[in-house]
N, C-alpha and C positions, 0 to 999 in steps of 0.2 A: 092709106096705109099709117099705121101709128109711128110717131118718132121713135128712134132708138134713144133709151135713156142711158144716160152716162153719169160718172162722178168726175169732178173737176178739182185737181189737186194743184196747190199753190206751195206747200210742204213748210207754212208758216211755223214757226217754234217761238212765239212770243215769250218774252223774258218773264212775265207773271207766272206763266204754267211750265217754263222751259225744261226740256229734257236733253239728256246728253244728245249730240248732235246724229252719232252714229246709231244710238238706239233709237231716235226720232224717225230717221230714214230706213232701218230695219222695220220698225213697226208700220211704217206706212207701205212698204213694200208688201208686207205680211196681209194688211188689209186690202191690198190690190189684188193680191193673188187670191183670196178668200172670194172677193167680188167677182173675179174671172170664173172661180169655180162655180160659183152660184149662179152666174148667167148674166152679169151686167153686160151690156152691148157697149159701153164706150169709157174710156179711160183717158181724160184730157188733162194736159198740163199747160201751165202759163209761163210768164217771164218776166221779171223785173231784178234790177241790180243794186248793190248797197243797201239793202233793206236790213234794218237791226235784227229783225226776226226771222232771218234766212230765208225768205221769199225765194223760190227756187229760181238760179239765174241762167241756167243752162237747158231747156225744156227738151232738146233732142239726145242729152245726154241721159237726163233723166228716163225718157222713153225707150233709150237704148237697154236699159236696165231693167224696164217695166217689159219689154219685149220678150225678154229673156225669160222673165218669171210668170207669163201669160201664155194662154194657148186661144182665146176665143174672141175676146174685146177688140173693138176698133180703139187705135191707139192716136188721138189728135193732140195738135197743137193749138191752143187758143190764148195767145198766138205766140210765134216766134215774131221778134221787133226785127221785120227785115232789114230796114236801113242800117242797122249795126254790121252787117254782113254781107260779103260779097256773095253773088249767086252760088258762084261754084262751092263756096263753104257750105251752104244751106243745103244745096243738091246732093253731095258726098254725104253729109251727115245724115241728111233724110234718108237717102238710099240705103244707108247700112240699117236704120230703124227698120225700113220697109221689109228687107233680107231677113234680119233675125226674127222679125215678128212674122215671117211668111205671108207678107202681103196685106197688114193689118193698119199700114199708115193713113190717115187724114191730115194734110199739111195746111194748116191755117196761118197765114202770114199777116202782120198789121204793122201799122206805120209808127206805133209808139207816140209818147208823149212828154217822157221826163227829159228834162234840159240835161242833167247831168250824165244821164245814160250817153246821149249823142256826144258831150264832150269828152267822156271817157274812152270812147270807140273812134272818135275823130271823123264823126258823121256829121251833116248839116241837117239840122232840125228842120229848117225851113224846105228843105228839098225830100221831106219823107215820105210824101205821097207820091210823088214822082218816082222816087226811088223803088216804093212797095210795089207800084205798077211795073215797074222795070223786071223787079225779082220774080213775080208771079208769071211774067211772061219768058223770061230767060230760063228759069229752073227746068221746064219741062223741053224747053229746047236743048239744053245741055245732056238732058237724058236722053232725048230721041237721037240726038246727032252722036252718041258714044263719046263725046268730049270728057265726060266726068266717067269713071268706072270704081265699082261694078254698077251696073244698072239696078234699079230697082226691080221688085217682083212685079208689081201692078205695073200696067201700062193701059191707061195712064194712071198715076196717083191723083187721088181727088185732092184738088186745091180750094182753098178758102182765103176768101179775103174779109179779115176782120175790120171792116169798115160801117161806120155809121152815118145817119143821114141820107138824104136826097142824092147829094154828090157821090156818096160812097156806094149807094145801091147801083149809079149809074156805073161807075168805075169796074164794079165788079161783073155788071152785065156785059159791057164792052169786051173785059177779058174773058168771058165765058166761064167764070168759076163761081163755086158757092159762096154765098154771102151770109156773113155769121151778125145776123140781126133778127129779132123777132119783132120788129115793128111793122105793122101793116100798112103803114104808110109808104115803107119802103118797097114794098112787093111790086105794085103795077111800074114802078120805074125800073126797078131792076129786069122784070120781065121784057119790058118795052126795049131795054137797051141790050138785052139779050137778042133779041129778033133782029133790031136795026144793025147790031153788029154781024148778022149772019148766023148766029148760034140757033139751034132748036130751042125753043122756049121751054118746052116740055121737060127741059134738062135743068130747070131751074131748082136750086137747092137751098135752103135756108136752115139756121141752126143758131144756136146759142145758150146762154147759162139761164137758167131759172133761178130768179132770185127769191127761193123760198128754201124752206126746212120741213122736213115731213118727220111727224114724232106721234106718237100715241097721245099723249096729251099737250096740245099745242101750248096753252097757257103756261104751263110749267116749263117747258122746254124753252119758249121764249123768254122767260124770267132767267133761266141758266144760261141762256146763250148771250144775255144782253151784256156783259162785260168783254166778250170775245167778238161781238159785232162792233161794240165801240170800239176796241182796239184796231179791227179790221178798218174801220171807216176812216179812223184817224190816221192809219197809216198811209192809206190811198191819198187823204187829202196833204199830208207831208209829202209824198212822192210826187204828185201834182206840182207841188210848188218847189220842190228841189231846183236849186239853180237859178231861182228869180227872187225878185225883191220882195215877193208877196210871204208873209209868215201867216199860215191858217191858225184860226183860232181852234183849240182842242174841244170836240164834242164831249158833253157828259153823257152818263149812263140814263140820266133822266131825260134828256134830249133824245136819246135814241130810243127809249122806250115809248115817246109820243111819236108813233109811228106816221102820223098826217100831218108833221111839222111843215113840209115842203122844202126844208132844208137838205134833207137827206131821203135817199131812196129807201122807203121801206122794205122791211123782211117779212114776208109772208110764211107763217107757221101753219100747217094744215095736217090733219090727218090722211092716212092712205086714201080713204074714198073722196076726201074733200080736193085732194091733189089731183086725182083723177079727172075730176070736173073741172079743175082750174087749167091742166094742161090742156084739155079738150077746147076750152075757151081761148086760150092764148094761140093755139095752133089753128084755130078755125079759119079755113080758106087759104092758109098759107102752106107752101110745099117744104114744112119742117121735118127734116129726114134725122137730125141729131139735137137731143137736149139734155143739157148737164147740170148738175147739181153740186154747189159747192160741199166736198165730202167732209170737209172740215171748215167751219167758220173761225178764224183767229183762235186755232187751237183749242177747239170746244171738247167739252169732256166725251172721252171715248165711248160710253155707252150711249150717247146721242148720235155720234159717228157711225157705230156698227147698227144701229136700230136703223137708221135711215138707210143704210145699204140694204138691210135686210127688206124692209118696208118697199124700197124700189122694185127689187129683184122679185120678191114673192107676191106682191098685192099690185102695185102700181102698173107695172110693164103689163103682166097678164091681163089686167083689166082693160088695158088700152088696146091689147092686141084682139081681145073678143069681138 
């Protein structure tokens, strides 16, 4: 079965291209509505705090608004930073999103990595993986027991672990949840852990972000998106160093242009036909059910945003389904 393709929203509104924040949210919600009408299969949101470009800090709040404006797309978090909140809080918010959406939530939880976020929420960064495992186990128990009300529509709500590497794959398998990675090396570890923990290995689900952009003219699009990609990468580098003694060096546009430098993850820009083959290659042999694409890379131009959405819905998904 072909993966369901989706768009991944971080709501960034960078200073060089900044819009009025209310206008920015309105435009983004209009894009999401249009994508849903056209048949996009997933809308995914992320979480970070204290980012000067307005990176969305409350993913379930954002999804509640999106749920009210859409009818068909699955709605996912990739991810909620689980250690920052009690299980009850996540369970209640997630249930509301599932109810408003009519049962379309995909709840992804991750451990986080930004020191200042843990400090602000009074959470222990050193315990983040243990805390995330606990939330992944506790949230479905709270729903099943009726301790939090109202209950979600879905029983069960699909849960995902935003874990990387072999240890993360084993954790997700033991918990019996989906694994948010596209790493082929993680797949056998994940499936083995599912089976060892008594879960049906055929229930294995993988998903993740495709670090690519789809455009009619890839070379032109790559040059136009370079300043925005550079902002995105530098912002993530600052986030990772926040609250530590490390001050990262800012990448230049020229460095980002040299996609094979080894210092940064390359951005692949492809035509729709090329994207179909690329997706088939990265998903080969893996139980990938969901794949999502950056809706906007660092506030990139609107025409690139809209055209990628059109190509995903009108050309790439149908070709994968055929």
